[in-house]
N, C-alpha and C positions, 0 to 999 in steps of 0.2 A: 349615547344619549343617556341612555337610562343607567351606565353606569357612573355618568357624570352626578345622574339625580339623586343615585343610590349615596356618592361621597359625600351629596350637602348636606342630605337626610339626618345623618349619624356625627355633625359636627355638631356641637355646642354652641347654643344661641345663645352671646353674649355680645357686648360692646368690646370686647378683647380680640384684637388683632387674628385671626387665623395663624400659627405658625405651622409648616406641614411636617417640620423634624423636633421630636420628642425624645428627651434621654432622660430614661428612667432610671434615679440612682438609687441607692442602701447599702446596709452591709448584707452580710450572710444573712440566709431566712427572715429577712424583711420582705416575703411574696414579690419580689420583682418577675417571678417568673409567672406568679396569675395575674400581674398586670398584665404580662408580653402576650399571653395566651389568650387571655381574656378579652383583650383588643383584637386578636386576630379572630378568634369565635364571631366574636359583634360581627365580623368582614366577612363572613363566609361568600354570601353571594355575590364580592367581589372578586374571588378567587384570588385570595392575597396568599403574599409569602413568605415563609418565614426562614432564616439565615443561621444556622448555627455554625460552630465551628467546625465537627470531624464526625468523619461515617460514624462513628459509635451514638454520636447527640442526634444523626440524625434519624436513626432508628430507635431513638427513646424518646425524641418530640412525638414521632409520628403512634407510640404507641399511646403518648399521652393525649397525645388530640381527640383517638380514638375510641379511649376510656370515655372520655368527653364528649362523647355524640359528634365529634366533628373530625366525620372520614371524608365527606368529597368536600370540594372549594378551595382547601388549601394544599400548598406544595412545601416541603421541607426540602432544603436547600443548601451549598456548602457556596461560600464565596465562589468559589472555580464554577463552580454549577450554575450560578447567577449570572455572571461574567458570560458564558455558554446562553443562557436568556437572552441576554441584551443583546448577544451578535444573532441572535436568530430573528430576534425583532426590528432589528434596524438593517437586516438586513447584509452584515459585514461579515466580509468573510475571506480566507486568508488561506496559502500553507502553513498550518502547522508544524513545527517541525515534533514526530516522538523522543522522549527520554531520550532514547540508543541515535538517533542522529542528533539531537541536542549536544550527544556525548563525542559523539566524531566530528561536529563543527570542533567542538572544543578543542581534541587531539591536536587538529588542526591548528587551530588557531595559539596553543604551545608551541609544535614547530614553527612556526612564523615567528614567535617573539623574539628566538634564538635567545631565550634564557640564560642568565648566567648566573647570576645572586640564588636564582630558585630553579638551576638548573639540579642539584641533588632532593629537594622536594618535588619537582615537577617527574622522577624519573621514579617515584615512589607510586605501586598500587592504584589507592588512593587518591592521586593530584588530582584529576581528571572530573572523578565525582564530587570531591570537595570546591572545586575548580566552580561546575554547574550548579553545586550550589550557591554560592558565592553571586557569580551573576545571575539569578534569581533574584537574587537581594536584592542588588542593582534595579533589574525590572522593575519589584514592586515596588519600589522607594522614585521609581521614575526620574532613574538616572540616567542620562547619555552619557555614548562615548566620549564626547570633547568637553563634557562637563566633568567629567569621574576626571580627566585626564589633567583639565585645568585644578581641581580641585587636590589632585596628589601633590603635582608642581610644586601649589604654594604651601604646601603641608611639609615637603621636604625639603621646599628652596636649596639653596649649592651644596648644602652639606652629603656625610656621610649614608643618608637614605635615599638620595636622587637616583640613582644606577635602582634600587629595589623599586622605588616609585614606577619609574616607567617602566622597568618589567612587567609589574602590575595591569598601567594603562594599557601596555602593549598587548597586554594578554585579552584583555576589555574589548579595545579597537579591533584586531584581528579576529574576534568569536561574529561580534556583528560585521563585518564584512562577509566572514565566511557564510551567514547564514541569509545575508543578502545575495549574495553571490549564487544561492544554489535556488532562490527565491522561496527560500521558508522565514516566517518569524516565528518567535520562540510565545510560548504562553503569556511570559507576564507581556510582548508585545501585542499579542493578540487581546486578551484583556484590555489594556488602554484603548485601542483603538475601535474598540465595540463601545466601552465609556464617551472615548470623543464622537465617534458617532452619534452617538443618544445624545450627546451636547449638542450636535450640531439639531438633531431633528426628536425635542424634546415629545411631541406629540408621540412619537412608536412605546413608548411603555405604556399610557393607554390610560393612567392613573390607578393601574394597580399598588396596594397598600402593600409596603411590607416592614416586616418587623425582624429585628435583632436580637439573639440571645445565645448568650452564653458567655462571649470575648471578655477581655479587659486589656487588649489592643487591637489595633486598626494600625495596618502600613498604608501609605499614601496614596497606593492604589483603591484601595476599599474607603478607604475615608475620600474618594474623589467622582466614587460610585453612589456613593450615600448620597454626598451634596449636589450630583446630578438629579439623582431621582427623584430627593425634597425642592431643590431649591430652583431647578430648572423645568422637570416634569410635574412640579406641583404635586405631586403624590405625598401620600400621607406616611411617616416614619418614622418608628417606634423603635430608640433604642436600647437597652437595658445593661448596665455596668453597673459594678461592684465600686462604690467609691462613697465617702464620706468625710469630707472637709477635717484636715489635724490629725486627721489617724496617719501615724506611722505605719498602719499593716498596708493602707491604699495608694501611699506616697509613688509606688511604683505603678499605680495607674494615671496621676493624674495629669501626665503628658497625653493620655487619652481624651479622659473629662475637658482640657483646657482646647483641644483641637474637633471636640465636636462641640463644645459650647462654641467656641468661634465660627461653627457652619452655622449659626442662628439656631441652637437648640434649644426653646426652650424646657427647663429641668423641671423633674418631676421628682421632689424624693420623697422617699420612701423611709419611715419611722421604724427603728429595731421592734424586734420583735423575740419572744420567747418561747411560745406557746406552741415551735417546730419541736423541742423536746419533748421526751418523758418527763413526766413530773415528777418524779422521783432524782435523775439529771437535772432539770431547766436550771437551779440554779448556779452549778460548777460550769456549764457549759456557756451558759446564757456569761456569765463572765470572763471565763477566757476568752469566748469570741468579740465582747465589749473592749476585752483590756489587752489583749496581743499587741506585744511591742513596745508597748506603752505602759503607764502611770500602772502597774498594779493596784494600789489602791487598799480597803481594807481587804483582808482574807476572807476567803470561803471554803469552808467544807466541802473535801473533794468526795467524801463518801465512796462509794461504790462506781460514782462516773467516771471517774479518772484513774488510772493509775500508772507508774512506769515502771519496767522491767528493762533490766540492767543484765548486757550479756557481752561476753566476752567472745565474738567475733561471730558469723553470718549465721552462720551453722546450730549457735546456741543459740542466734536471738531469733532464728524461723521455729525453733524447738517452741520457747516460750511461746510465743504469741500462737501455734499450734496447741501447744497447754492451753492456752485459755479457748480459742473456737472451741477448745472438746468438751470444756465447763462447759458452756454455753449449748452445743449441739444437746448435750445430756440435759441440762436444765429447760428442753423446747423449744428453742427458738431454731428457726427454719435454718438451713444453711444460706439459703438465698437473702435473708439481710443480716449475713455476718460480711464485712469489708474488713479485706486486707490491704492497707494501704503501702506503698514503695517508692522510690523516687524513681530507681529503675526496673520495674519489675522481669526485665529482660534476665537483666544479673540477678537474681534469685531464681530463674525457671527453674532450675536444676534441684536446685534444696527444696524448692518448694514441691516437688515432684515426689520429692526421696521424703520427705518430714511429713507432707501430709497425707502423701500413699502411708504411710507407715503407720500412720494414726486412722487412718479410714474417713478421713474428713474427703467430703466430695466440694472438688473447686475447678474454678475456672482463672485462667489469666487471660484479663483481661485489657486493662492501661493502665 
């Protein structure tokens, strides 16, 4: 009862109908994090939950909240842990397969499917792991074996793709049958079952406010959880999304935006800001952010804010980056204030150790 009174007390008093799901949008550096974390800090007495994408984000968010005085009362979770929390609150339980058990079931499904077109691929050592990952995607999309088979047959028709479609469908069907035969469910089934249990008993959520930050996409299972907590449990849910209308840079995010709006989300659109940048770099960096993948418009002097290094090979590329980092360190910049970004850090790990080690640059490979 006290929790419900507290929830009502922080809602705005106006003639506008209360909407439990709020979507905070805006470009980079539009203070979306401040909006979400500020809302969370205002709800500390209600034990709010913050959901972030990855484990590193959990640690970062916990430090951020602690620095701002929010040491107790808030929990930072990943979606995987949120589903566990829902299962705990609803009392939904099932024997969940471990990764090893899941792959053993996939191996058995491969044998039972009697693959012909996929036989050569199935003989490769990475096939089972890849198949398990693909099956996980189907589970997060809430696609059952019957619907998957029907969709593949419609896609293939009676043409040359038919045999391939039948083998893929059989693999998924035998996987589901194999799990059921040993009395197990996979993590996706456990999560879906937990959310559906909450839909049947929405009071079990208890009104806990939910804040979601750092995502640019959501799978159907995650959207179902957000919809359930906001629209059936009637708990306040705030989701941030990097998005602006008519911006090519956010085209890939448009689907997630439309899906959240379809759930009845009220949008709070934040304007672009440039005060995040250092004064001497502000004009150039803000110009890049505003014009990314779009029309450039009038040029802006780059100054020392942006430079382009062309290298003949990966080692030369890392050496150029290392030389620039060394200049910054000698100028007094702290090593922890320098970020070197790679598309795939693991591919550059050995080169970084060689080059940065030789230059005496302290570093850590994060993500």
